[in-house]
N, C-alpha and C positions, 0 to 999 in steps of 0.2 A: 267590800264583796267579794265572794269567792268567785275566781276565774272560772273555774269548773265545777260541777256538783256531782255527786252520785245520788240518784233519786231512789230513795229506799222503798218507794211504794207507788206504783202507777198501774193502770190496766189498757188494754187493747181489746177489742172485740170486733168480729165480722158477723153480724146478724144473720148473714146469707149462708154462712157455714155452720154456725154454732148456735145453739138455742140458749137464750137468756131470758128467763121468765119475768125477771123484774123489769126488763126492757121492752117487753112484748105487750101490746094491747090486749086488754084492759089494764093500762098501767097502775101498779099498786101506788098507794100513798103511805109512805113510812116516814122516818126520822128525816129524810133528805127532802121530802116535799115533792113538787112535781118534777120528774125526771125526763119529761117529754124532749126538752132541748138536747139530750144526750141519747136519745132513743134511736139512734142511727149508726152506722159503721164508724169506729174510730181506730186507725190504723197508726202504723209507726210513723208515717209522715205527719199526720194531724199531730201526734204527740210532741214530735220535734220541732214542728212550727209553733205549737203553744209554748214550748218550754225554751225557745229561744235558738234552737239547731243544735247540731252534735258540737258546736263549739262551745257551747254553754253545758251540755251534758255529756259526761265523761262515760257513765254506766248507769243502768238502770236495773232495779228488780221489779219483774212483773208479776203482781200477786192475783191469783185466780179471781175471776170478775164475776162470779155468781151464774156460771153456766148451769143447765140442767145437770144434775149430778150424773145422769147417765152420757154426758158429753164431756166429763172431767177428761178422759185420756184423749179425748179429740182436740180439746183446747191444748193441752201440752203438746201435742204433736204439731198442731198449727203452729205454736209459738216457737217450738225448736226450729222448726223450717224456717221462720223468719231468721231467728237467730243465726242459723247456718249460712243463711244468703246476706245479711245486712249488718250482723255483729250485735244488733241488740234484739231482745233483752240478755244482758250477760247473766241473770240469775232468774228463775223461775220458781215461784211458790205455787205449787199445784194443789188442787181440791181433791179431799178424800173425805168420805163419811166414814169416820173411826169406828163408828158402831155398827157397821155393815158387815155381815157374814163372809162378804167375799173382799173385804178390805186388804187382806195380805197380797193378795195376787194383784189389785189395783196398784199397791205401792211398789211392787216388784216391777210393774209396767212402767210406772212413773220414773223409777231410778233407772231405767234403761236409757233415759235421754240425758246427754251429758249436762245440761244447763239447770237442771230440776237440783234445787237445794233444799226445799224443804215444803210443808204442808200447811194449807189453812182449811179449818172448816170453822165457819162463822158460828160462835156460841151465845151471841146476844140473847139473854131471856130477860124479859120485863113484863111484871103483871098487866101493863096497859097494851092492849092488842095491837095498837098503832106503833108501839115502840119495839115490840119484841119481833125477832126473827125466826124462833124457834118455837115449837108448840111446848117445849119443856126444857130445863136446865140440864144440859148433858154433861155439866160436870159433876152432876150427883150421880151419874149412871156407871155402873161397874162395868158394862159391856163396853162402853165408849173407852174407858180408861185402858180396858184390856187392848184395844186397839190402838189406843196412843202408845203403849208400851212397844210396839212393832217399829216406831220410829226410829229406835236407837240402832237397829239392825242396818239402816241404810244411811246412818249419819245425817238425818234429816232435822232441821229445825222446825219450830211450830210456831206461826204467826197466830197470836192468840187475841182475838177480837170479843171483848166482854163488856160488860156494863158494870160500873163501880160495886153494885151490891155482891157481884159474883167474885170479886178480887180475892177477898179471904180464902175462898175455896180453890181459886186458882193459885194463890201463894202456896197452899199446902200441896196441891198437884205438883207445882214445880219444886218443892223440897223432896218429894217422893221419887223426882224423876231427875236428878241433879246433872245427869248426862246429856239432858236434852237442852238445846239453847231454845229459850223462849223470846220472843218478840212480840210485846204488846203492840196491838195496832191503835193508831188514832187516838195517842194521849188518853188512853183508857176510857175513851168516850163520855164524858162527864154530860149525860142527857139531861139529868133533873137539876135545874139550876138555883133551886131555892136553897136556903142554909143549910137544911138537912141533906140534900143531895150532894152540895159541895163537901160537905164534912164527910159523906160517905166516900167520895172521890180521893179526898185526901188521906183518909185512913186506909183506904184500899191501895192506894199509891204506896203509902209507907210499908204495908204487908208485903207487896211485891218487890220493892227496892231492897228489902232485906234478903231476896234470894239472889244470889250472885250469878245464876244463870237466866236471868230476865233482863232483857233490855227493853227499850221502847220507842216507838216513832212517835215524834212529834208532828203530827198531822191530823187531817179530818176534823180540826176543830171547827171550821166553817159549816159544816155540815149539821151542826148543833146549833149554830150562832149565825143566821143567815144574813144578818146586818151587822157582821162582825167590825171591830176596829181594833187599831193597835192595843188600846187600853182594855179591850175585852178579852183579848189573847193573853195579855201579859201575865197574870196570875198562873194561867195553865202551864205556860210554856216556862216561866222561871222556877215555879215550884217543881217542875218535872224534872228540870236539870239540877236543883238543890238536892233532890230526892236521889237520883239515879247516878249523878255525876256525868260529866263530859264524855266518860269513856263507854256509857251505856244509852246514850241519847242518839237518835238518828233524825235527821229531817227529812221529809217527804211530801211529795205534792198531792197523792190520791187524785191524779188527774185520770180522767176527764171529770168525776164525779164533783171534785171541789171547784172546777171550772163553773159550775152553776152559780157560785157565789163570789167570782172574782179572777182575774187573770192570774195566770202562773206568775209573772213578773211582779204583781201586787203582793201575793201571798209570800213569796219568798223574799222580797223586799221587807216585809213585816218581819219575818223571822230574823233576818240579818240585823234589822234594826234593834230588835229586843235583845240580841247577844253581842252587840257592839262593844260592850265594856267587857268582854271576856278575852282571854289571850288569843293570838293568832292560833296558836297550837290547839286550844280547847274548840275554836270554831271549826278549824280543818277537821278535827276529828267527827264532829257531829253533821257536817255536810258533806265529807267524803269518805275518811278512813273507816269510820265504824261501820258503815254498811259494807264496804268492800271487805273487811274482815270478817264480819259475821256471815255474810252470804259467800265467802270464799270467792270472790271476783277480782 
């Protein structure tokens, strides 16, 4: 068991300060199901209590939490204020709509905050209205890619949240932008679990793994597998490590979202059990040093 971990993907929110449409009634029903249990403020002390305290958590990467796009900068300011007084989060992945005509100015404003390391704009598109996050697939949008090209100016990484069917296009995007660090979120979100869905996930993960500038967070599997077990996680965790190698895999909690499906200790315990046969060096990379290196913390 790792004495300390770097959590590569977590969230905080204060619903009294910033608007989060997906946490505001009437609550939408998506791939995570009923989110009413987490539709309340979740602050740093709440996270540290769930995670086992600062003795367990060395550093964290805060990923934008689905705020109203108009509140993107307010979220960054709020988080930087917490970091300035409490030390956490050490890295911030901010939100920006890269297809917005004003995105250049927003990126400049995010970059003025010392803990901002990257950008996420959720790109999950699916023909099933209950599974899609976006009305169209922005990976095919030239205006979106033009905005994406601005990340390089600030040295920003990009947190890539997509579904398996989008992975071939994302791999081509990564090949066109070799100087941008991509971090695939939530083990590639294998939302379709039938035979063809699993094959699409494996094929897409292979395509992304061929791009040296793509790393992957092993996280979020519980969102798509509400009654998960060690055995149901096993193929996704181990195949991801096989494809990307221990230098490009990062374990992460996705708390408090994944708290809907089990405690922090249970989920990290499952990850630690699944990689117990790997070397101490390999485990340390995936639980600690890869996230610190990629997010420069």
